[in-house]
Phi, psi and omega in degrees: 000324181296326180294317182288334185244019186292338180265002181242131178268181183092180184293114183292328180295318178294320176301318179297318179298320178300316179298315181296316179296323179294318179296314179300320180299312181298316181295314186284322178295319178299320181290324190266358183256012181301311180297320179299320181294318180289332182280321188243342185238021177062029178089004179284090184289344180277345184302305182288331177295315179295316179299315181293321179297319178295314181297316179295320179297317177297324177296317179293324176296317178297321177298316181295317179295321178294324179292325182285334180280133180300131191296336181295335179294336183293337179302311180284320182301312185278345171295317178289320183298330180297323180286349174264321186295316183296312176300325178296324177297318180293318178298321180298322180300325185258329185241000184287163178280134184279126176231124181054040175082010181219145178276102185242340188229154170253141180253129175285121188297324184276311184282335182078009180270149177258148184231116180273106188293335179294331178294318177296315182297321182296308182291327178294317180296322180299311181293321180297317178295321178300318179295310184290324177297322178294315183293331188255017183299328181292331180239029190295337181274355183281137178289315185283320186273341184234303188297309182296311179299330179283326183284333182301307178293327179297310181294324179299315181290313183298315181292330178286331179276326190309312185300330183258335187211089183298316184295317179294320177300318179294320180295315180299319180295317180294318177300317179297317178299317179298317180295321178295322179294313178296328180281005174072026173295146184310122183297330178298317179292319180295320178297316177298322179294317180296315180298315179298316179298319179296320178295318180296317179297319178298317179295318179299316179296319179298315178296319182301316184281350179246010182274137177302145185304323183291343184252001188288318181059231182294333181295339177299322178294315179300314181300316181300316182292320179294317180298315180293325181294316182278341176266083186293342180282348182222085180289152173293162182301318180299311182296320180299314180291326177295318179297322177296317179300315182292317182295319182282344178288328179064208182278319186256347178083171181273349182103155181303130177080003184257014178294141173256330182288344177298336180274351185241318185291126177295139178052052180288347182264357182223275186298322185244031181292333180294326177295323178291322178300315180291322180297319184272328184244002173075185179299327179296314179296318178297318179294325180295318178296316177301317180298321179301316180291322180293321177294321176303315180294318180298315180293323179294321178297321176298319179296317181298326180288334182261358184302139179295338183228158176294323179302315179299320180297311181297319182295316180296319179298314180297314181295313183292319179296321178300313181296312185288322178299315178298320179296315181295323178293316178301314180291324179294324177295318182298326181258014174068029174275332180233158173296159179299128185240333183083017179275128179285162176273115187306130178067002180242310181299148176290136180169174181255279184296330178300313179294318184294317181283332172294319178296318179298318179299315180292323177300321178293318176300316180292330177297317177296317179298321179297318180295322177298315181295318179296321178295321179294323178293325178291324182283334184299311179297324179295320179293322179294320178296321180296322178292322179295322179297325179291000000 
């Protein structure tokens, strides 16, 4: 590993994980897009492979550029970005392109690319909270000076995402809670917030299940998913086909490109790509992918503990928790532990902005790791000089 990464600084294990996830992504996306190619591209199976390779390559380039930039600059960059992200979320609600019954993306008219604004808002909020938690450490237990100013951007982002994407709003809220807890915000306030949030969710679900069919709109999808999740005797079509893929994969899998459920399972290249991984590479392959994400989180926590600044620590914790939480939710949906959410598997699922913002998050983590390594290199000659003087 040292030979391949000797010209790159930062955590070598995370670089290795990025390479492995990229290889898995290319193999699985090529295997799972066959039906899509025959449906929309006249059987040209290389079309989506080439497109995905370009998107993934741009993501890796973005990761490298983010890694090269000193991480302290992100404090100011994302402070400004937050004032762009929230209005973009609102614009998306009214002018965004509808996908699966909800306005989630903006389409660039010239390039034809779609942009999921919630991805920008999530990573922007993480960096912004890291900045504000650092600035307010002296008064972090105060309700007026810390809790309220921190909750305002969180609620603004969550409420702007909620109408179109309940699962993403919930994930952003949970990430924010974890960051506030790590940032030493008063536990009493956080407990009250969780209880209040639980009551609000309960009321929303109650209203949802008693709402006339003609007025349900997007809530009909949420209701449908919740009903299927709790009714274990009647799985949704997606979950049923995912279970078949996992069951037929066994321990060793059918081998690369030999999936049969990819032709039946909806969205096998994104939402349910983990089921295809297990079908082709077996329980061993599925466990290996899970291990990669867990090791990524472990290495990120080590980086946060060694960070030269509190801001770097908070930022790394937020970025790594976001990536791993999303990965666990995607895998949990595939094995029927969670209701269907539509969350992609970071750096593996086919997509545009999801891959790019996942790459940016890892690049920021590596930027902090790079700074630690550079500081250690500066201290090494000084330590050697001290030993020589003795």
